[in-house]
A tleap script that builds the chain and sets N, CA, C and O, in Angstrom:
source leaprc.protein.ff14SB
mol = sequence {
  NMET GLY LEU MET ASP MET VAL GLY GLY LEU
  MET GLY GLY ASN GLY SER GLN GLY GLN ASN
  PRO MET LEU ASN ALA VAL ILE GLY MET ILE
  GLN GLN GLN PRO GLY GLY ILE GLN GLY LEU
  LEU GLY LYS PHE GLN GLN ASN GLY MET GLY
  GLU GLN VAL LYS SER TRP ILE GLY THR GLY
  GLN ASN GLN GLU ILE GLY ALA GLU ASN VAL
  GLN GLN ALA LEU GLY GLN ASP GLN ILE ALA
  GLY LEU ALA GLN GLN LEU GLY ILE GLY HIE
  GLY GLU ALA ALA SER GLY LEU ALA GLN PHE
  ARG PRO LEU ILE ILE ASP LYS LEU SER PRO
  GLN GLY GLN LEU PRO SER HIE GLU GLU THR
  GLN GLY GLY GLY GLY LEU MET SER MET LEU
  SER GLY PHE LEU CGLY
}
set mol.1.N position { 0.851 -1.176 0.000 }
set mol.1.CA position { 0.000 0.000 0.000 }
set mol.1.C position { 0.892 1.232 0.000 }
set mol.1.O position { 1.781 1.355 0.842 }
set mol.2.N position { 0.659 2.154 -0.947 }
set mol.2.CA position { 1.429 3.382 -1.028 }
set mol.2.C position { 0.957 4.406 -0.017 }
set mol.2.O position { -0.109 4.258 0.581 }
set mol.3.N position { 1.748 5.434 0.168 }
set mol.3.CA position { 1.426 6.474 1.143 }
set mol.3.C position { 0.120 7.172 0.802 }
set mol.3.O position { -0.679 7.446 1.698 }
set mol.4.N position { -0.112 7.461 -0.452 }
set mol.4.CA position { -1.341 8.165 -0.814 }
set mol.4.C position { -2.563 7.287 -0.550 }
set mol.4.O position { -3.632 7.801 -0.222 }
set mol.5.N position { -2.417 5.969 -0.689 }
set mol.5.CA position { -3.509 5.065 -0.321 }
set mol.5.C position { -3.776 5.152 1.174 }
set mol.5.O position { -4.929 5.151 1.605 }
set mol.6.N position { -2.699 5.227 1.969 }
set mol.6.CA position { -2.849 5.322 3.426 }
set mol.6.C position { -3.556 6.615 3.797 }
set mol.6.O position { -4.465 6.621 4.627 }
set mol.7.N position { -3.134 7.705 3.179 }
set mol.7.CA position { -3.759 8.996 3.459 }
set mol.7.C position { -5.192 8.985 2.958 }
set mol.7.O position { -6.090 9.487 3.635 }
set mol.8.N position { -5.419 8.417 1.772 }
set mol.8.CA position { -6.770 8.329 1.227 }
set mol.8.C position { -7.689 7.557 2.147 }
set mol.8.O position { -8.846 7.937 2.331 }
set mol.9.N position { -7.194 6.481 2.727 }
set mol.9.CA position { -7.995 5.703 3.669 }
set mol.9.C position { -8.342 6.520 4.892 }
set mol.9.O position { -9.452 6.426 5.416 }
set mol.10.N position { -7.410 7.311 5.342 }
set mol.10.CA position { -7.668 8.170 6.491 }
set mol.10.C position { -8.700 9.229 6.133 }
set mol.10.O position { -9.639 9.472 6.890 }
set mol.11.N position { -8.523 9.846 4.999 }
set mol.11.CA position { -9.423 10.921 4.601 }
set mol.11.C position { -10.828 10.392 4.334 }
set mol.11.O position { -11.810 11.116 4.503 }
set mol.12.N position { -10.924 9.137 3.919 }
set mol.12.CA position { -12.227 8.568 3.630 }
set mol.12.C position { -13.005 8.230 4.868 }
set mol.12.O position { -14.188 7.903 4.779 }
set mol.13.N position { -12.369 8.298 6.041 }
set mol.13.CA position { -13.075 8.026 7.283 }
set mol.13.C position { -13.614 6.617 7.328 }
set mol.13.O position { -14.787 6.398 7.633 }
set mol.14.N position { -12.748 5.652 7.020 }
set mol.14.CA position { -13.206 4.278 6.949 }
set mol.14.C position { -13.299 3.596 8.296 }
set mol.14.O position { -13.564 2.396 8.368 }
set mol.15.N position { -13.084 4.351 9.372 }
set mol.15.CA position { -13.246 3.800 10.711 }
set mol.15.C position { -12.114 2.919 11.167 }
set mol.15.O position { -12.221 2.283 12.215 }
set mol.16.N position { -11.024 2.857 10.413 }
set mol.16.CA position { -9.920 1.971 10.783 }
set mol.16.C position { -8.751 2.750 11.360 }
set mol.16.O position { -7.593 2.410 11.116 }
set mol.17.N position { -9.055 3.818 12.140 }
set mol.17.CA position { -8.001 4.691 12.620 }
set mol.17.C position { -6.906 3.972 13.386 }
set mol.17.O position { -5.748 4.384 13.309 }
set mol.18.N position { -7.219 2.923 14.116 }
set mol.18.CA position { -6.196 2.224 14.867 }
set mol.18.C position { -5.275 1.431 13.978 }
set mol.18.O position { -4.214 0.998 14.428 }
set mol.19.N position { -5.648 1.223 12.715 }
set mol.19.CA position { -4.863 0.416 11.811 }
set mol.19.C position { -4.298 1.237 10.658 }
set mol.19.O position { -3.759 0.646 9.723 }
set mol.20.N position { -4.389 2.532 10.670 }
set mol.20.CA position { -3.873 3.363 9.602 }
set mol.20.C position { -2.390 3.601 9.836 }
set mol.20.O position { -2.024 4.299 10.782 }
set mol.21.N position { -1.528 3.037 8.997 }
set mol.21.CA position { -0.087 3.149 9.242 }
set mol.21.C position { 0.426 4.580 9.217 }
set mol.21.O position { 1.286 4.937 10.022 }
set mol.22.N position { -0.087 5.414 8.304 }
set mol.22.CA position { 0.383 6.793 8.229 }
set mol.22.C position { -0.008 7.565 9.475 }
set mol.22.O position { 0.814 8.284 10.043 }
set mol.23.N position { -1.251 7.424 9.905 }
set mol.23.CA position { -1.699 8.115 11.106 }
set mol.23.C position { -0.895 7.663 12.315 }
set mol.23.O position { -0.460 8.485 13.121 }
set mol.24.N position { -0.701 6.367 12.437 }
set mol.24.CA position { 0.082 5.848 13.560 }
set mol.24.C position { 1.512 6.375 13.534 }
set mol.24.O position { 2.078 6.693 14.581 }
set mol.25.N position { 2.099 6.470 12.337 }
set mol.25.CA position { 3.459 6.980 12.209 }
set mol.25.C position { 3.541 8.450 12.611 }
set mol.25.O position { 4.475 8.854 13.304 }
set mol.26.N position { 2.565 9.251 12.179 }
set mol.26.CA position { 2.565 10.678 12.526 }
set mol.26.C position { 2.350 10.857 14.029 }
set mol.26.O position { 3.003 11.692 14.655 }
set mol.27.N position { 1.448 10.084 14.600 }
set mol.27.CA position { 1.226 10.158 16.047 }
set mol.27.C position { 2.498 9.773 16.798 }
set mol.27.O position { 2.877 10.429 17.769 }
set mol.28.N position { 3.151 8.711 16.344 }
set mol.28.CA position { 4.415 8.310 16.961 }
set mol.28.C position { 5.461 9.403 16.866 }
set mol.28.O position { 6.208 9.643 17.815 }
set mol.29.N position { 5.515 10.071 15.711 }
set mol.29.CA position { 6.466 11.157 15.508 }
set mol.29.C position { 6.186 12.304 16.485 }
set mol.29.O position { 7.111 12.887 17.049 }
set mol.30.N position { 4.913 12.617 16.677 }
set mol.30.CA position { 4.531 13.686 17.605 }
set mol.30.C position { 4.904 13.295 19.035 }
set mol.30.O position { 5.458 14.104 19.780 }
set mol.31.N position { 4.599 12.055 19.414 }
set mol.31.CA position { 4.856 11.607 20.779 }
set mol.31.C position { 6.344 11.494 21.096 }
set mol.31.O position { 6.754 11.708 22.237 }
set mol.32.N position { 7.154 11.161 20.092 }
set mol.32.CA position { 8.590 10.999 20.322 }
set mol.32.C position { 9.338 12.325 20.295 }
set mol.32.O position { 10.478 12.412 20.750 }
set mol.33.N position { 8.703 13.337 19.770 }
set mol.33.CA position { 9.330 14.649 19.663 }
set mol.33.C position { 9.410 15.305 21.033 }
set mol.33.O position { 8.394 15.407 21.720 }
set mol.34.N position { 10.599 15.755 21.449 }
set mol.34.CA position { 10.662 16.513 22.699 }
set mol.34.C position { 9.732 17.729 22.611 }
set mol.34.O position { 9.834 18.529 21.681 }
set mol.35.N position { 8.839 17.857 23.569 }
set mol.35.CA position { 7.866 18.944 23.572 }
set mol.35.C position { 6.596 18.605 22.831 }
set mol.35.O position { 5.714 19.455 22.706 }
set mol.36.N position { 6.474 17.373 22.329 }
set mol.36.CA position { 5.253 16.942 21.659 }
set mol.36.C position { 4.964 17.741 20.411 }
set mol.36.O position { 5.873 18.090 19.657 }
set mol.37.N position { 3.704 18.028 20.198 }
set mol.37.CA position { 3.279 18.723 18.985 }
set mol.37.C position { 3.879 20.128 18.906 }
set mol.37.O position { 4.229 20.594 17.822 }
set mol.38.N position { 3.997 20.803 20.053 }
set mol.38.CA position { 4.597 22.131 20.058 }
set mol.38.C position { 6.069 22.067 19.641 }
set mol.38.O position { 6.549 22.924 18.899 }
set mol.39.N position { 6.774 21.052 20.121 }
set mol.39.CA position { 8.174 20.870 19.741 }
set mol.39.C position { 8.331 20.575 18.260 }
set mol.39.O position { 9.242 21.084 17.607 }
set mol.40.N position { 7.449 19.760 17.743 }
set mol.40.CA position { 7.483 19.421 16.323 }
set mol.40.C position { 7.214 20.653 15.463 }
set mol.40.O position { 7.920 20.898 14.485 }
set mol.41.N position { 6.205 21.417 15.826 }
set mol.41.CA position { 5.894 22.630 15.068 }
set mol.41.C position { 7.006 23.666 15.195 }
set mol.41.O position { 7.237 24.456 14.279 }
set mol.42.N position { 7.688 23.658 16.332 }
set mol.42.CA position { 8.825 24.554 16.523 }
set mol.42.C position { 9.906 24.327 15.485 }
set mol.42.O position { 10.565 25.275 15.059 }
set mol.43.N position { 10.097 23.081 15.074 }
set mol.43.CA position { 11.091 22.780 14.034 }
set mol.43.C position { 10.723 23.456 12.721 }
set mol.43.O position { 11.593 23.970 12.017 }
set mol.44.N position { 9.440 23.456 12.393 }
set mol.44.CA position { 9.001 24.115 11.168 }
set mol.44.C position { 9.159 25.629 11.294 }
set mol.44.O position { 9.589 26.287 10.347 }
set mol.45.N position { 8.816 26.184 12.450 }
set mol.45.CA position { 8.945 27.624 12.664 }
set mol.45.C position { 10.399 28.054 12.595 }
set mol.45.O position { 10.708 29.106 12.035 }
set mol.46.N position { 11.300 27.250 13.159 }
set mol.46.CA position { 12.728 27.576 13.137 }
set mol.46.C position { 13.316 27.513 11.735 }
set mol.46.O position { 14.383 28.072 11.480 }
set mol.47.N position { 12.635 26.848 10.840 }
set mol.47.CA position { 13.113 26.716 9.469 }
set mol.47.C position { 12.326 27.601 8.507 }
set mol.47.O position { 12.201 27.283 7.325 }
set mol.48.N position { 11.793 28.718 9.019 }
set mol.48.CA position { 11.178 29.730 8.176 }
set mol.48.C position { 9.750 29.463 7.753 }
set mol.48.O position { 9.265 30.080 6.805 }
set mol.49.N position { 9.065 28.559 8.433 }
set mol.49.CA position { 7.696 28.229 8.048 }
set mol.49.C position { 6.682 28.644 9.112 }
set mol.49.O position { 5.656 27.988 9.294 }
set mol.50.N position { 6.977 29.729 9.807 }
set mol.50.CA position { 6.093 30.212 10.869 }
set mol.50.C position { 4.709 30.583 10.382 }
set mol.50.O position { 3.720 30.293 11.054 }
set mol.51.N position { 4.619 31.222 9.219 }
set mol.51.CA position { 3.311 31.615 8.689 }
set mol.51.C position { 2.480 30.389 8.328 }
set mol.51.O position { 1.267 30.376 8.540 }
set mol.52.N position { 3.125 29.360 7.784 }
set mol.52.CA position { 2.403 28.144 7.448 }
set mol.52.C position { 1.874 27.465 8.708 }
set mol.52.O position { 0.729 27.014 8.747 }
set mol.53.N position { 2.717 27.396 9.733 }
set mol.53.CA position { 2.302 26.779 10.997 }
set mol.53.C position { 1.116 27.526 11.579 }
set mol.53.O position { 0.158 26.906 12.040 }
set mol.54.N position { 1.170 28.866 11.565 }
set mol.54.CA position { 0.043 29.657 12.072 }
set mol.54.C position { -1.239 29.329 11.324 }
set mol.54.O position { -2.315 29.259 11.918 }
set mol.55.N position { -1.120 29.131 10.023 }
set mol.55.CA position { -2.324 28.843 9.230 }
set mol.55.C position { -2.902 27.474 9.581 }
set mol.55.O position { -4.120 27.299 9.534 }
set mol.56.N position { -2.072 26.513 9.926 }
set mol.56.CA position { -2.553 25.172 10.279 }
set mol.56.C position { -3.308 25.214 11.600 }
set mol.56.O position { -4.315 24.529 11.777 }
set mol.57.N position { -2.805 26.033 12.530 }
set mol.57.CA position { -3.424 26.130 13.857 }
set mol.57.C position { -4.660 27.025 13.804 }
set mol.57.O position { -5.651 26.766 14.487 }
set mol.58.N position { -4.598 28.060 13.005 }
set mol.58.CA position { -5.697 29.015 12.913 }
set mol.58.C position { -6.940 28.406 12.285 }
set mol.58.O position { -6.946 27.246 11.872 }
set mol.59.N position { -7.970 29.197 12.224 }
set mol.59.CA position { -9.258 28.706 11.731 }
set mol.59.C position { -9.470 28.986 10.248 }
set mol.59.O position { -10.514 28.627 9.704 }
set mol.60.N position { -8.513 29.615 9.584 }
set mol.60.CA position { -8.647 29.912 8.157 }
set mol.60.C position { -8.066 28.809 7.286 }
set mol.60.O position { -7.902 27.667 7.715 }
set mol.61.N position { -7.763 29.183 6.062 }
set mol.61.CA position { -7.200 28.270 5.067 }
set mol.61.C position { -5.802 27.815 5.479 }
set mol.61.O position { -5.002 28.620 5.954 }
set mol.62.N position { -5.504 26.522 5.299 }
set mol.62.CA position { -4.175 25.976 5.594 }
set mol.62.C position { -3.226 26.264 4.441 }
set mol.62.O position { -3.532 25.966 3.286 }
set mol.63.N position { -2.068 26.847 4.759 }
set mol.63.CA position { -1.044 27.048 3.747 }
set mol.63.C position { -0.312 25.730 3.528 }
set mol.63.O position { -0.097 24.962 4.466 }
set mol.64.N position { 0.061 25.482 2.302 }
set mol.64.CA position { 0.765 24.253 1.955 }
set mol.64.C position { 2.260 24.404 2.174 }
set mol.64.O position { 2.797 25.511 2.221 }
set mol.65.N position { 2.916 23.256 2.307 }
set mol.65.CA position { 4.375 23.192 2.330 }
set mol.65.C position { 4.773 22.103 1.345 }
set mol.65.O position { 3.956 21.265 0.963 }
set mol.66.N position { 6.030 22.124 0.940 }
set mol.66.CA position { 6.524 21.125 0.012 }
set mol.66.C position { 7.351 20.065 0.722 }
set mol.66.O position { 7.706 20.208 1.893 }
set mol.67.N position { 7.647 19.013 -0.002 }
set mol.67.CA position { 8.454 17.920 0.540 }
set mol.67.C position { 9.817 18.437 1.009 }
set mol.67.O position { 10.345 17.976 2.021 }
set mol.68.N position { 10.382 19.393 0.268 }
set mol.68.CA position { 11.689 19.935 0.655 }
set mol.68.C position { 11.606 20.672 1.988 }
set mol.68.O position { 12.569 20.664 2.756 }
set mol.69.N position { 10.463 21.312 2.276 }
set mol.69.CA position { 10.268 21.989 3.564 }
set mol.69.C position { 10.233 20.981 4.709 }
set mol.69.O position { 10.803 21.215 5.774 }
set mol.70.N position { 9.559 19.863 4.477 }
set mol.70.CA position { 9.476 18.810 5.491 }
set mol.70.C position { 10.865 18.252 5.765 }
set mol.70.O position { 11.246 18.059 6.919 }
set mol.71.N position { 11.622 17.992 4.699 }
set mol.71.CA position { 12.977 17.456 4.869 }
set mol.71.C position { 13.865 18.439 5.608 }
set mol.71.O position { 14.671 18.045 6.451 }
set mol.72.N position { 13.718 19.723 5.293 }
set mol.72.CA position { 14.515 20.759 5.958 }
set mol.72.C position { 14.191 20.816 7.448 }
set mol.72.O position { 15.097 20.903 8.277 }
set mol.73.N position { 12.921 20.770 7.787 }
set mol.73.CA position { 12.493 20.905 9.182 }
set mol.73.C position { 12.778 19.645 10.001 }
set mol.73.O position { 13.252 19.738 11.133 }
set mol.74.N position { 12.495 18.480 9.442 }
set mol.74.CA position { 12.605 17.241 10.212 }
set mol.74.C position { 13.950 16.546 10.065 }
set mol.74.O position { 14.357 15.792 10.949 }
set mol.75.N position { 14.635 16.789 8.971 }
set mol.75.CA position { 15.923 16.154 8.747 }
set mol.75.C position { 15.782 14.822 8.019 }
set mol.75.O position { 14.739 14.170 8.059 }
set mol.76.N position { 16.855 14.448 7.362 }
set mol.76.CA position { 16.874 13.230 6.554 }
set mol.76.C position { 16.626 11.972 7.375 }
set mol.76.O position { 15.936 11.059 6.920 }
set mol.77.N position { 17.182 11.917 8.581 }
set mol.77.CA position { 17.058 10.704 9.399 }
set mol.77.C position { 15.604 10.413 9.771 }
set mol.77.O position { 15.163 9.266 9.694 }
set mol.78.N position { 14.865 11.434 10.168 }
set mol.78.CA position { 13.476 11.228 10.568 }
set mol.78.C position { 12.617 10.819 9.363 }
set mol.78.O position { 11.734 9.971 9.492 }
set mol.79.N position { 12.869 11.411 8.209 }
set mol.79.CA position { 12.135 11.042 7.000 }
set mol.79.C position { 12.485 9.608 6.591 }
set mol.79.O position { 11.606 8.826 6.228 }
set mol.80.N position { 13.766 9.275 6.654 }
set mol.80.CA position { 14.197 7.916 6.297 }
set mol.80.C position { 13.577 6.885 7.231 }
set mol.80.O position { 13.181 5.806 6.789 }
set mol.81.N position { 13.490 7.205 8.512 }
set mol.81.CA position { 12.867 6.296 9.478 }
set mol.81.C position { 11.400 6.076 9.170 }
set mol.81.O position { 10.909 4.950 9.253 }
set mol.82.N position { 10.692 7.143 8.814 }
set mol.82.CA position { 9.284 7.033 8.460 }
set mol.82.C position { 9.121 6.201 7.190 }
set mol.82.O position { 8.253 5.331 7.120 }
set mol.83.N position { 9.957 6.470 6.187 }
set mol.83.CA position { 9.881 5.727 4.930 }
set mol.83.C position { 10.097 4.239 5.172 }
set mol.83.O position { 9.378 3.402 4.627 }
set mol.84.N position { 11.089 3.919 5.991 }
set mol.84.CA position { 11.366 2.515 6.293 }
set mol.84.C position { 10.195 1.883 7.051 }
set mol.84.O position { 9.782 0.764 6.745 }
set mol.85.N position { 9.675 2.596 8.023 }
set mol.85.CA position { 8.548 2.095 8.816 }
set mol.85.C position { 7.337 1.780 7.945 }
set mol.85.O position { 6.637 0.795 8.178 }
set mol.86.N position { 7.093 2.624 6.936 }
set mol.86.CA position { 5.927 2.462 6.083 }
set mol.86.C position { 6.201 1.644 4.824 }
set mol.86.O position { 5.278 1.291 4.091 }
set mol.87.N position { 7.480 1.345 4.580 }
set mol.87.CA position { 7.835 0.566 3.402 }
set mol.87.C position { 7.660 1.329 2.103 }
set mol.87.O position { 7.242 0.759 1.095 }
set mol.88.N position { 7.978 2.618 2.120 }
set mol.88.CA position { 7.851 3.475 0.939 }
set mol.88.C position { 9.168 4.206 0.722 }
set mol.88.O position { 10.072 4.128 1.554 }
set mol.89.N position { 9.272 4.912 -0.388 }
set mol.89.CA position { 10.470 5.675 -0.694 }
set mol.89.C position { 10.586 6.940 0.142 }
set mol.89.O position { 9.599 7.452 0.671 }
set mol.90.N position { 11.815 7.430 0.248 }
set mol.90.CA position { 12.111 8.647 1.010 }
set mol.90.C position { 11.314 9.833 0.488 }
set mol.90.O position { 10.703 10.563 1.269 }
set mol.91.N position { 11.317 10.029 -0.824 }
set mol.91.CA position { 10.583 11.148 -1.421 }
set mol.91.C position { 9.087 11.050 -1.203 }
set mol.91.O position { 8.417 12.057 -0.972 }
set mol.92.N position { 8.561 9.829 -1.276 }
set mol.92.CA position { 7.131 9.637 -1.067 }
set mol.92.C position { 6.751 9.942 0.381 }
set mol.92.O position { 5.688 10.506 0.642 }
set mol.93.N position { 7.616 9.569 1.317 }
set mol.93.CA position { 7.352 9.865 2.730 }
set mol.93.C position { 7.335 11.374 2.972 }
set mol.93.O position { 6.446 11.886 3.653 }
set mol.94.N position { 8.318 12.086 2.415 }
set mol.94.CA position { 8.378 13.540 2.593 }
set mol.94.C position { 7.177 14.217 1.932 }
set mol.94.O position { 6.589 15.133 2.508 }
set mol.95.N position { 6.813 13.779 0.745 }
set mol.95.CA position { 5.658 14.355 0.050 }
set mol.95.C position { 4.366 14.101 0.817 }
set mol.95.O position { 3.517 14.984 0.932 }
set mol.96.N position { 4.228 12.898 1.335 }
set mol.96.CA position { 3.033 12.561 2.100 }
set mol.96.C position { 2.911 13.393 3.361 }
set mol.96.O position { 1.827 13.868 3.701 }
set mol.97.N position { 4.039 13.569 4.059 }
set mol.97.CA position { 4.018 14.404 5.258 }
set mol.97.C position { 3.674 15.852 4.918 }
set mol.97.O position { 2.974 16.526 5.675 }
set mol.98.N position { 4.167 16.321 3.782 }
set mol.98.CA position { 3.877 17.696 3.368 }
set mol.98.C position { 2.379 17.891 3.146 }
set mol.98.O position { 1.849 18.969 3.413 }
set mol.99.N position { 1.699 16.866 2.664 }
set mol.99.CA position { 0.262 16.961 2.429 }
set mol.99.C position { -0.540 16.661 3.691 }
set mol.99.O position { -1.585 17.265 3.932 }
set mol.100.N position { -0.048 15.734 4.485 }
set mol.100.CA position { -0.810 15.184 5.596 }
set mol.100.C position { -0.675 15.984 6.895 }
set mol.100.O position { -1.652 16.159 7.623 }
set mol.101.N position { 0.529 16.464 7.183 }
set mol.101.CA position { 0.778 17.146 8.458 }
set mol.101.C position { -0.105 18.375 8.663 }
set mol.101.O position { -0.665 18.520 9.750 }
set mol.102.N position { -0.265 19.265 7.689 }
set mol.102.CA position { -1.154 20.416 7.933 }
set mol.102.C position { -2.574 19.991 8.285 }
set mol.102.O position { -3.226 20.641 9.102 }
set mol.103.N position { -3.057 18.919 7.685 }
set mol.103.CA position { -4.412 18.441 7.983 }
set mol.103.C position { -4.528 17.977 9.433 }
set mol.103.O position { -5.500 18.289 10.121 }
set mol.104.N position { -3.526 17.232 9.885 }
set mol.104.CA position { -3.557 16.722 11.269 }
set mol.104.C position { -3.498 17.885 12.259 }
set mol.104.O position { -4.277 17.938 13.211 }
set mol.105.N position { -2.577 18.810 12.030 }
set mol.105.CA position { -2.436 19.956 12.941 }
set mol.105.C position { -3.729 20.763 12.947 }
set mol.105.O position { -4.190 21.196 14.003 }
set mol.106.N position { -4.303 20.962 11.790 }
set mol.106.CA position { -5.564 21.691 11.684 }
set mol.106.C position { -6.655 21.004 12.499 }
set mol.106.O position { -7.400 21.669 13.219 }
set mol.107.N position { -6.756 19.700 12.393 }
set mol.107.CA position { -7.815 18.968 13.094 }
set mol.107.C position { -7.556 18.891 14.593 }
set mol.107.O position { -8.496 18.738 15.372 }
set mol.108.N position { -6.303 18.993 15.007 }
set mol.108.CA position { -5.988 19.000 16.442 }
set mol.108.C position { -6.219 20.370 17.073 }
set mol.108.O position { -6.180 20.511 18.295 }
set mol.109.N position { -6.460 21.383 16.232 }
set mol.109.CA position { -6.658 22.744 16.747 }
set mol.109.C position { -7.904 23.377 16.135 }
set mol.109.O position { -7.811 24.436 15.513 }
set mol.110.N position { -9.069 22.749 16.299 }
set mol.110.CA position { -10.278 23.253 15.632 }
set mol.110.C position { -10.701 24.646 16.082 }
set mol.110.O position { -11.358 25.355 15.319 }
set mol.111.N position { -10.354 25.049 17.266 }
set mol.111.CA position { -10.719 26.369 17.766 }
set mol.111.C position { -9.567 27.361 17.648 }
set mol.111.O position { -9.612 28.444 18.233 }
set mol.112.N position { -8.536 26.992 16.893 }
set mol.112.CA position { -7.381 27.867 16.733 }
set mol.112.C position { -6.411 27.775 17.888 }
set mol.112.O position { -5.580 28.665 18.070 }
set mol.113.N position { -6.500 26.709 18.674 }
set mol.113.CA position { -5.642 26.522 19.847 }
set mol.113.C position { -5.149 25.079 19.865 }
set mol.113.O position { -5.944 24.144 19.764 }
set mol.114.N position { -3.829 24.899 19.994 }
set mol.114.CA position { -3.273 23.550 20.085 }
set mol.114.C position { -3.589 22.925 21.433 }
set mol.114.O position { -3.684 23.631 22.438 }
set mol.115.N position { -3.752 21.600 21.465 }
set mol.115.CA position { -3.903 20.937 22.762 }
set mol.115.C position { -2.581 21.006 23.525 }
set mol.115.O position { -1.517 21.127 22.919 }
set mol.116.N position { -2.649 20.930 24.825 }
set mol.116.CA position { -1.422 20.953 25.625 }
set mol.116.C position { -0.653 19.650 25.423 }
set mol.116.O position { -1.206 18.656 24.952 }
set mol.117.N position { 0.616 19.669 25.783 }
set mol.117.CA position { 1.459 18.477 25.679 }
set mol.117.C position { 0.854 17.340 26.496 }
set mol.117.O position { 0.886 16.186 26.069 }
set mol.118.N position { 0.312 17.654 27.650 }
set mol.118.CA position { -0.285 16.632 28.513 }
set mol.118.C position { -1.509 15.987 27.864 }
set mol.118.O position { -1.738 14.786 28.010 }
set mol.119.N position { -2.292 16.796 27.144 }
set mol.119.CA position { -3.500 16.280 26.496 }
set mol.119.C position { -3.183 15.309 25.366 }
set mol.119.O position { -4.002 14.453 25.033 }
set mol.120.N position { -2.007 15.438 24.779 }
set mol.120.CA position { -1.661 14.600 23.635 }
set mol.120.C position { -0.857 13.363 24.012 }
set mol.120.O position { -0.510 12.570 23.137 }
set mol.121.N position { -0.557 13.183 25.276 }
set mol.121.CA position { 0.246 12.033 25.683 }
set mol.121.C position { -0.547 10.743 25.537 }
set mol.121.O position { -1.741 10.688 25.833 }
set mol.122.N position { 0.137 9.717 25.078 }
set mol.122.CA position { -0.483 8.405 24.922 }
set mol.122.C position { -1.235 8.309 23.607 }
set mol.122.O position { -1.861 9.279 23.178 }
set mol.123.N position { -1.180 7.151 22.964 }
set mol.123.CA position { -1.833 6.937 21.680 }
set mol.123.C position { -3.320 7.226 21.741 }
set mol.123.O position { -3.875 7.782 20.793 }
set mol.124.N position { -3.978 6.863 22.834 }
set mol.124.CA position { -5.409 7.121 22.963 }
set mol.124.C position { -5.729 8.592 22.982 }
set mol.124.O position { -6.789 9.003 22.508 }
set mol.125.N position { -4.814 9.412 23.534 }
set mol.125.CA position { -5.060 10.842 23.610 }
set mol.125.C position { -5.174 11.480 22.240 }
set mol.125.O position { -6.158 12.164 21.958 }
set mol.126.N position { -4.187 11.270 21.388 }
set mol.126.CA position { -4.232 11.839 20.053 }
set mol.126.C position { -5.303 11.172 19.199 }
set mol.126.O position { -5.995 11.843 18.434 }
set mol.127.N position { -5.441 9.857 19.327 }
set mol.127.CA position { -6.460 9.160 18.545 }
set mol.127.C position { -7.849 9.676 18.902 }
set mol.127.O position { -8.702 9.856 18.033 }
set mol.128.N position { -8.057 9.906 20.168 }
set mol.128.CA position { -9.356 10.399 20.614 }
set mol.128.C position { -9.606 11.803 20.049 }
set mol.128.O position { -10.718 12.109 19.616 }
set mol.129.N position { -8.581 12.648 20.053 }
set mol.129.CA position { -8.719 14.006 19.511 }
set mol.129.C position { -9.006 13.976 18.016 }
set mol.129.O position { -9.726 14.835 17.508 }
set mol.130.N position { -8.459 13.009 17.315 }
set mol.130.CA position { -8.616 12.921 15.866 }
set mol.130.C position { -9.838 12.117 15.450 }
set mol.130.O position { -10.112 12.000 14.256 }
set mol.131.N position { -10.574 11.563 16.396 }
set mol.131.CA position { -11.680 10.668 16.041 }
set mol.131.C position { -12.736 11.347 15.178 }
set mol.131.O position { -13.309 10.705 14.298 }
set mol.132.N position { -13.005 12.626 15.409 }
set mol.132.CA position { -13.976 13.329 14.579 }
set mol.132.C position { -13.486 13.472 13.148 }
set mol.132.O position { -14.279 13.412 12.208 }
set mol.133.N position { -12.200 13.657 12.979 }
set mol.133.CA position { -11.580 13.775 11.666 }
set mol.133.C position { -11.645 12.437 10.931 }
set mol.133.O position { -11.797 12.393 9.710 }
set mol.134.N position { -11.531 11.376 11.673 }
set mol.134.CA position { -11.467 10.039 11.062 }
set mol.134.C position { -12.842 9.498 10.717 }
set mol.134.O position { -12.960 8.542 9.951 }
set mol.135.N position { -13.867 10.091 11.267 }
set mol.135.CA position { -15.229 9.680 10.924 }
set mol.135.C position { -15.745 8.572 11.725 }
set mol.135.O position { -16.881 8.141 11.525 }
savepdb mol mol.pdb
quit
């Protein structure tokens, strides 16, 4: 299964959120990041993508980022780890994250406010927050 199939399954709200490899990988990435979601977004802000991050958290239109932006912010090692975990190519992993990450951040901040680090701890915490998005 390719990354776009994984994302498509998530977007289709097929009710299989616990078995979606891309969602699980992104949640794992958030949980492993020092500072959680705020720490992860800090990497994007430090790499010149502050306006994009604001748009994902805010209630307006989400600004897009490219695969090169994801690679710049997260680094080659983190992208390579995700690609290996999902059994896809490095470029496909970066492209998928570029499309998928703004959607997740947007859905975690429906009122324009990110959840606290404590609220996102544990797989059930993030999964529960995303349940409305997953259908």
